[in-house]
C-alpha positions as CSV (number, residue, x, y, z in Angstrom):
1,M,-6.1,-18.3,17.1
2,V,-3.7,-16.4,16.2
3,G,-3.4,-13.2,17.2
4,G,-5.3,-13.9,20.5
5,S,-9.1,-12.9,20.3
6,S,-9.4,-10.4,18.1
7,G,-6.1,-12.0,15.4
8,I,-7.1,-13.0,12.4
9,E,-7.8,-16.7,12.0
10,I,-6.5,-19.4,9.1
11,G,-10.2,-20.5,8.7
12,L,-11.0,-16.2,8.3
13,G,-8.1,-17.0,5.1
14,F,-10.7,-20.5,4.1
15,D,-13.4,-18.1,3.9
16,M,-11.8,-15.2,1.8
17,V,-11.6,-18.0,-0.5
18,R,-15.2,-18.9,-0.7
19,V,-15.6,-15.7,-1.4
20,T,-13.5,-15.2,-4.0
21,E,-14.4,-18.3,-5.3
22,A,-18.2,-17.1,-5.3
23,S,-17.3,-14.0,-7.5
24,A,-14.2,-15.2,-9.9
25,L,-17.8,-18.4,-10.3
26,A,-20.0,-15.4,-11.4
27,C,-18.6,-13.3,-13.9
28,G,-16.7,-16.9,-15.3
29,R,-19.6,-17.6,-16.7
30,L,-19.5,-14.1,-19.0
31,M,-15.8,-14.9,-20.2
32,G,-15.2,-13.1,-23.6
33,R,-18.8,-11.8,-23.8
34,G,-17.3,-8.6,-24.0
35,D,-19.2,-6.3,-21.4
36,E,-17.4,-5.6,-19.0
37,R,-20.1,-3.8,-16.6
38,L,-21.9,-7.1,-16.7
39,A,-18.9,-9.0,-15.3
40,D,-18.1,-6.5,-12.9
41,Q,-21.6,-6.2,-12.0
42,E,-21.7,-9.9,-11.5
43,A,-18.9,-10.7,-10.0
44,T,-19.3,-7.5,-7.0
45,R,-23.3,-9.3,-6.8
46,A,-21.4,-12.4,-5.8
47,M,-19.0,-11.3,-3.9
48,E,-21.5,-9.2,-1.1
49,Q,-23.4,-11.8,-0.6
50,A,-20.8,-13.8,0.2
51,F,-19.3,-11.8,2.5
52,R,-21.7,-11.7,4.6
53,S,-21.8,-14.8,6.6
54,A,-18.5,-14.1,7.4
55,E,-17.9,-14.9,11.2
56,M,-15.2,-10.9,11.1
57,N,-16.1,-7.4,11.8
58,G,-14.6,-5.9,8.3
59,T,-15.0,-2.4,6.6
60,I,-13.3,-1.7,3.2
61,C,-10.2,0.5,3.4
62,V,-9.7,0.3,-0.1
63,S,-11.8,-0.4,-3.4
64,K,-11.4,0.3,-7.0
65,G,-13.8,2.8,-8.8
66,G,-17.0,5.0,-7.3
67,A,-19.4,2.3,-7.6
68,P,-22.0,2.0,-4.8
69,A,-21.4,-1.5,-4.3
70,L,-17.9,-2.3,-2.0
71,A,-16.9,1.2,-1.7
72,V,-14.8,2.6,1.1
73,G,-16.3,2.7,4.2
74,Q,-18.9,-0.5,3.5
75,K,-19.1,-2.5,7.0
76,L,-18.6,-6.4,5.7
77,G,-19.2,-9.7,7.8
78,T,-22.0,-10.8,10.6
79,G,-20.3,-8.2,13.2
80,A,-17.9,-10.8,15.3
81,L,-14.6,-11.0,16.3
82,P,-12.2,-10.2,14.4
83,V,-11.8,-6.7,13.3
84,V,-10.5,-6.3,9.9
85,D,-9.9,-3.7,7.7
86,V,-10.7,-5.2,3.6
87,V,-9.0,-4.4,0.9
88,V,-11.8,-5.8,-2.3
89,D,-11.5,-5.8,-6.0
90,A,-14.1,-8.1,-6.8
91,L,-12.9,-8.8,-10.6
92,E,-9.5,-7.9,-11.4
93,G,-9.4,-6.8,-15.2
94,T,-12.5,-6.6,-16.3
95,N,-11.2,-6.3,-19.0
96,I,-10.0,-9.2,-19.1
97,C,-12.5,-10.8,-18.2
98,A,-14.8,-9.7,-21.7
99,T,-12.1,-10.7,-24.0
100,G,-11.1,-13.6,-22.4
101,G,-7.4,-12.6,-21.7
102,P,-4.7,-13.4,-18.7
103,N,-3.9,-12.9,-15.7
104,S,-8.1,-11.7,-14.6
105,L,-8.7,-12.2,-10.7
106,S,-11.3,-12.0,-7.9
107,V,-9.5,-10.5,-4.8
108,I,-9.1,-9.4,-1.4
109,V,-7.0,-8.8,1.3
110,L,-7.5,-8.3,5.3
111,G,-5.1,-6.5,7.9
112,S,-5.5,-5.6,11.6
113,P,-7.1,-1.8,11.5
114,G,-4.7,0.6,10.0
115,S,-2.6,-2.2,7.9
116,F,-3.7,-0.8,4.4
117,L,-2.2,2.9,3.3
118,S,-5.7,4.6,2.0
119,V,-5.1,5.7,-1.8
120,P,-8.0,6.9,-3.9
121,D,-8.3,5.4,-7.0
122,I,-5.5,6.9,-9.1
123,Y,-2.9,5.9,-10.4
124,M,0.7,4.3,-8.7
125,E,4.4,4.1,-10.7
126,K,5.8,0.9,-9.1
127,I,8.2,-1.6,-9.1
128,A,7.6,-5.3,-8.2
129,V,10.2,-7.7,-7.2
130,G,9.8,-11.5,-5.9
131,A,11.5,-13.8,-2.7
132,G,15.3,-12.5,-1.7
133,L,15.3,-9.1,-3.4
134,R,14.3,-6.8,-0.7
135,G,16.3,-3.7,-0.6
136,V,17.1,-4.5,-4.2
137,V,15.7,-2.3,-6.4
138,D,14.7,1.9,-5.5
139,L,12.0,3.4,-7.6
140,A,14.5,6.5,-7.4
141,L,17.5,5.2,-9.5
142,P,16.9,5.0,-13.5
143,V,15.3,1.8,-14.5
144,A,18.8,-0.1,-15.9
145,D,20.5,0.6,-12.2
146,N,17.7,-1.6,-11.3
147,I,17.4,-4.2,-13.6
148,D,21.3,-4.5,-13.0
149,A,20.6,-4.6,-9.9
150,V,18.2,-7.7,-10.7
151,A,20.7,-9.4,-12.4
152,G,22.6,-8.7,-10.5
153,S,20.4,-10.3,-7.6
154,K,20.1,-13.1,-9.4
155,Q,24.0,-14.1,-10.7
156,C,22.6,-13.8,-13.9
157,R,22.7,-11.5,-17.5
158,P,19.8,-8.8,-18.1
159,E,19.3,-10.9,-21.2
160,E,18.0,-13.7,-18.6
161,L,15.0,-11.4,-16.9
162,T,11.3,-11.3,-18.4
163,V,10.1,-7.4,-17.4
164,V,6.4,-7.1,-17.3
165,I,5.0,-3.3,-18.6
166,L,1.3,-2.8,-19.2
167,D,1.0,-2.1,-22.7
168,R,-0.5,1.6,-22.4
169,P,1.1,4.7,-24.5
170,R,2.4,6.4,-21.4
171,H,5.2,3.8,-21.0
172,A,6.9,4.0,-24.4
173,Q,9.7,5.5,-23.2
174,L,10.2,2.9,-20.3
175,V,10.0,0.3,-23.0
176,A,12.7,1.6,-25.0
177,E,15.2,2.0,-21.8
178,I,14.6,-1.3,-20.6
179,R,15.3,-2.9,-24.4
180,R,18.9,-0.8,-24.2
181,T,19.3,-3.5,-20.9
182,G,18.9,-6.0,-23.1
183,A,15.8,-7.8,-20.9
184,R,13.3,-9.3,-22.5
185,I,9.9,-7.2,-22.2
186,K,6.2,-9.2,-21.2
187,L,3.3,-6.8,-22.5
188,I,-0.2,-6.8,-21.0
189,G,-3.0,-5.3,-21.5
190,D,-5.1,-5.5,-18.0
191,G,-3.7,-7.5,-15.0
192,D,-0.3,-6.4,-12.9
193,V,-1.9,-7.4,-9.5
194,S,-1.4,-11.2,-11.2
195,A,2.2,-9.7,-12.4
196,A,3.3,-8.6,-8.8
197,I,2.6,-11.6,-7.2
198,A,4.0,-13.5,-10.7
199,T,7.6,-12.2,-9.6
200,A,7.8,-13.5,-6.3
201,V,5.8,-17.3,-7.4
202,H,8.6,-20.1,-8.5
203,G,8.4,-21.1,-12.2
204,S,6.1,-17.7,-13.0
205,G,8.5,-16.8,-15.3
206,V,7.8,-13.6,-14.1
207,D,11.3,-11.5,-12.8
208,V,10.4,-7.7,-13.1
209,L,6.8,-5.8,-12.7
210,I,8.0,-2.2,-14.0
211,G,5.4,1.2,-14.7
212,I,2.4,2.5,-13.8
213,G,-1.2,1.2,-13.0
214,G,-3.9,1.8,-10.2
215,A,-2.9,2.6,-6.6
216,P,-5.5,0.7,-5.2
217,E,-4.3,-2.4,-7.2
218,G,-0.8,-1.4,-5.7
219,V,-1.8,-2.0,-2.1
220,M,-3.1,-5.1,-3.2
221,A,0.2,-6.9,-5.0
222,A,1.6,-5.3,-1.8
223,A,-0.3,-6.7,0.7
224,A,0.7,-9.9,-1.1
225,L,4.3,-9.8,-1.8
226,Q,4.9,-9.4,2.4
227,C,2.9,-12.8,2.5
228,L,5.6,-14.2,-0.3
229,G,8.8,-12.7,0.7
230,G,9.1,-10.2,-2.5
231,D,9.3,-6.5,-2.4
232,M,8.1,-3.5,-4.3
233,Q,7.6,0.1,-3.7
234,G,5.4,2.4,-5.2
235,R,4.3,6.2,-5.9
236,L,1.8,8.4,-6.4
237,V,0.2,9.4,-9.8
238,P,-2.6,12.0,-10.9
239,R,-4.8,10.5,-13.1
240,G,-6.0,13.0,-14.7
241,G,-4.5,16.4,-14.0
242,A,-4.7,17.7,-10.5
243,A,-8.5,17.5,-10.0
244,S,-7.9,13.5,-9.3
245,A,-5.4,14.1,-6.5
246,R,-7.1,16.8,-4.7
247,D,-8.0,14.2,-1.0
248,W,-4.1,13.7,-1.1
249,S,-1.3,16.2,-0.7
250,R,1.6,16.7,-3.6
251,R,4.0,16.2,-0.8
252,S,2.6,12.4,-1.0
253,L,2.1,12.3,-4.7
254,G,6.3,12.6,-5.4
255,Q,6.9,10.3,-2.4
256,V,8.3,7.0,-2.3
257,L,6.7,4.6,-1.0
258,N,8.2,1.1,0.4
259,L,6.2,-2.2,1.1
260,D,5.3,-0.9,4.4
261,D,4.6,2.1,3.5
262,L,1.8,0.2,1.8
263,A,1.0,-3.0,3.6
264,K,2.2,-3.2,7.2
265,P,4.0,-6.7,7.9
266,D,1.3,-7.5,10.5
267,D,-1.9,-9.9,10.6
268,L,-1.9,-9.5,6.9
269,V,-4.3,-12.4,4.6
270,F,-4.0,-12.6,1.3
271,A,-6.8,-14.3,-1.0
272,A,-7.3,-15.0,-5.2
273,T,-9.4,-17.0,-7.1
274,G,-8.5,-17.3,-11.1
275,V,-10.9,-16.3,-13.5
276,T,-9.0,-16.5,-17.1
277,D,-5.4,-18.5,-16.9
278,G,-2.8,-16.3,-15.9
279,D,0.6,-17.1,-14.6
280,V,0.2,-17.7,-11.2
281,L,-3.3,-19.1,-10.5
282,K,-5.8,-21.3,-13.9
283,G,-9.4,-19.7,-15.1
284,I,-12.5,-21.0,-14.1
285,R,-13.5,-25.0,-15.9
286,F,-17.0,-25.3,-16.8
287,S,-17.7,-29.0,-17.1
288,G,-20.9,-31.3,-17.1
289,G,-22.9,-28.7,-14.2
290,G,-19.9,-28.0,-12.3
291,A,-16.7,-25.8,-12.7
292,T,-12.9,-26.6,-10.8
293,T,-10.9,-23.2,-9.3
294,H,-7.8,-21.7,-8.5
295,S,-6.8,-20.0,-5.7
296,M,-4.3,-18.9,-3.9
297,L,-4.2,-17.9,-0.3
298,A,-1.5,-16.1,2.0
299,H,-1.3,-15.6,5.6
300,L,1.6,-13.2,6.9
301,R,2.0,-14.3,10.4
302,A,1.3,-18.3,10.0
303,G,4.0,-18.1,7.5
304,T,1.8,-20.4,4.7
305,V,1.0,-19.8,0.9
306,R,-2.1,-22.2,-0.5
307,F,-2.6,-23.7,-3.7
308,I,-6.4,-24.4,-3.6
309,V,-8.3,-26.1,-6.6
310,T,-11.9,-26.8,-5.4
311,E,-14.4,-29.1,-7.0
312,H,-17.8,-27.0,-7.3
313,S,-21.2,-28.7,-8.0
314,L,-23.5,-25.9,-9.5
């Protein structure tokens, strides 16, 4: 057993892939049907049910949204060892799934108690990069300086970098600043967890993620990048004014959070299954009464990253 009697075994990681597969299969049937709410409900229902047989004593510490199911504080698993904190998003990219767009995922992260920054469902300003670039970027610096730093570390020109940004009105100035550097830009509708992971996956075509997205998604991405050797910084931003920040101090809202602040480099397990096709994972394929899923499993302490293709008989 990894880490002793209370550590996270590699086998539990495979169980988490089974859970993300279940939620992805449930909402994957609804891809492109235009019903975000139903897709999210089906993914959440399937994930909650699949968790019941997981041999662990888990507590959700970070979750997206305010639904009663899979909410912060909810207990998961059979109650057996190990004791773990859990970060969940049964369907990352509900709109993506509903419209058939790219990079929708089902995501779970496990860690020993206290591994994750407990964030409210507000925004987070983020910058993420891949392996070999730890310490290269700094959210406190102008974006042009960060682009130049990444290009220098990768021994290329800014024009050869691809920067992913959520396509939002709030990013208009950011997009203009990046264009002035000469870097290539890929605008996405949703799915910045997948985009952050892509920075650390060879051949994805993504070099940097920059911009403001969800804070829970930021913690998920940070855990994945810990496992993949990448780097990330974040800064919490109120969602819709001061009322959304009541549970967070003004000092914390302005503070630059490093990768270790977001997800400690401890006994981390990251599992994700693709719902729709993306830069890292393929989406669900249904055919002849069966389905094929593509998943990713990263275990920090074991030093392993696996890409898993599973055939399901339905």
